[in-house]
MIZAZA-482916 format. One record per residue: x, y, z of N, C-alpha, C in turn; residue in one letter. Coordinates in steps of 0.001 Angstrom, whole numbers, padded with zeros to 6 digits, always signed. Layout:
XYZXYZXYZA
...
This chain:
+027410+238987-023676+028309+239177-024790+027919+238294-025972X
+027528+237063-025710+027144+236151-026786+026020+236740-027625X
+025150+237466-026986+024015+238079-027692+024488+238927-028863X
+025573+239684-028661+026085+240551-029717+026540+239741-030927X
+027164+238596-030661+027656+237756-031755+026510+237025-032454X
+025400+236846-031755+024237+236231-032383+023485+237254-033252X
+023556+238515-032858+022827+239568-033575+023584+240137-034771X
+024884+240006-034766+025694+240640-035803+026882+239750-036150X
+027276+239764-037404+028482+239035-037815+029678+239972-037660X
+030573+239593-036745+031774+240383-036493+032953+239915-037332X
+032897+238671-037790+033995+238085-038542+033508+237655-039923X
+034410+237652-040904+034012+237152-042208+033601+235678-042097X
+032538+235327-042730+032050+233940-042748+031792+233369-041346X
+031436+234232-040409+031169+233806-039031+030037+232788-038987X
+030259+231709-038229+029261+230663-038079+029270+230191-036631X
+028139+230283-035966+028038+229787-034589+027883+228271-034653X
+028850+227575-034060+028834+226116-034121+028271+225471-032863X
+028237+226230-031751+027721+225668-030507+027274+226792-029582X
+026131+226583-028943+025658+227480-027889+025671+226680-026596X
+026516+227099-025673+026684+226374-024407+025626+226777-023384X
+025415+225930-022387+024421+226194-021336+024753+227455-020537X
+026042+227787-020453+026452+228991-019721+026292+230253-020572X
+025600+230158-021670+025328+231197-022672+026549+231628-023485X
+027664+230944-023324+028807+231233-024185+028594+230565-025536X
+029340+231014-026512+029230+230491-027867+030574+229983-028349X
+030537+229046-029252+031722+228684-030020+031374+229024-031452X
+032230+229825-032056+031992+230169-033445+033255+229967-034242X
+033081+229827-035527+034225+229650-036413+034103+230635-037560X
+035227+230892-038175+035278+231759-039333+036493+231390-040156X
+036555+231902-041333+037732+231750-042185+038177+233144-042574X
+039483+233330-042574+040020+234634-042941+041203+234450-043880X
+041466+235486-044654+042616+235453-045553+043858+235996-044862X
+043647+236881-043902+044767+237518-043220+044432+237717-041744X
+045413+237496-040906+045350+237649-039456+044641+238947-039036X
+044978+240059-039689+044444+241347-039269+042959+241532-039595X
+042358+240601-040291+040913+240676-040521+040142+240473-039221X
+040725+239763-038276+040014+239446-037040+040667+239987-035773X
+041921+240341-035834+042624+240794-034627+041956+241995-033961X
+041586+243041-034684+040951+244178-033998+039682+243786-033242X
+038878+242912-033818+037660+242478-033135+037990+241634-031918X
+038939+240745-032050+039334+239896-030918+039854+240757-029774X
+040746+241685-030066+041300+242512-028989+040230+243423-028384X
+039278+243839-029172+038177+244657-028651+037364+243894-027607X
+037177+242601-027818+036333+241806-026938+037082+241140-025785X
+038385+241335-025672+039117+240803-024514+038588+241506-023271X
+038263+240827-022219+038516+239434-021845+037345+238491-022101X
+036351+238913-022854+035161+238091-023059+035270+237141-024241X
+036394+237127-024915+036573+236262-026071+037854+235460-025894X
+037856+234236-026369+039030+233375-026290+039232+232686-027626X
+040437+232757-028137+040773+232016-029350+041157+230612-028913X
+040517+229608-029487+040834+228232-029093+041580+227471-030175X
+041455+227896-031416+042216+227264-032495+042155+228143-033731X
+043079+227996-034618+044215+227078-034599+045252+227521-033569X
+046061+226592-033122+047033+226828-032054+047993+227971-032379X
+048439+228070-033622+049382+229128-033985+048737+230513-033877X
+047460+230599-034206+046760+231873-034096+046510+232212-032631X
+046121+231214-031838+045938+231412-030401+047230+231936-029774X
+048350+231329-030135+049656+231748-029610+049967+233190-030017X
+049644+233530-031242+049915+234891-031719+049103+235923-030926X
+047853+235620-030641+047025+236512-029823+047588+236597-028406X
+047952+235453-027821+048542+235447-026479+049806+236293-026436X
+050670+236164-027420+051909+236947-027475+051615+238437-027582X
+050610+238782-028368+050225+240192-028514+049755+240756-027187X
+048904+240020-026499+048375+240480-025209+049494+240554-024172X
+050342+239529-024119+051458+239541-023168+052404+240703-023447X
+052672+240979-024706+053529+242105-025064+052932+243426-024612X
+051641+243558-024784+050956+244767-024349+051039+244924-022832X
+050775+243840-022106+050831+243902-020646+052234+244232-020145X
+053239+243656-020763+054623+243976-020391+054899+245460-020619X
+054422+245962-021720+054659+247363-022058+054006+248300-021051X
+052738+248045-020708+052060+248964-019786+052518+248793-018349X
+053110+247655-018040+053619+247438-016686+055068+247873-016539X
+055628+248393-017609+057008+248876-017552+058042+247788-017672X
+057662+246638-018194+058575+245513-018354+059473+245710-019559X
+059451+244763-020439+060305+244803-021631+059970+246005-022489X
+060976+246459-023193+060790+247555-024131+060012+247046-025337X
+059600+247968-026194+058838+247584-027387+059557+246508-028157X
+058796+245631-028740+059340+244506-029503+059668+244936-030892X
């Protein structure tokens, strides 16, 4: 998966800040709006993890949890 992010910029101003021994990457970007990156992040789940900022990580977690609840027949739409 890391190979794809090395070959193409998926996010605005994408910058690879670290290449780990396990071939994973840490990259950073800057965005003006949440939805600039959400479709790409959700496309790459479970191979991508948001680590910061904390509020954005929480927002992604809430989105994924809401989706899982919905498909499992849990809570109704939010």
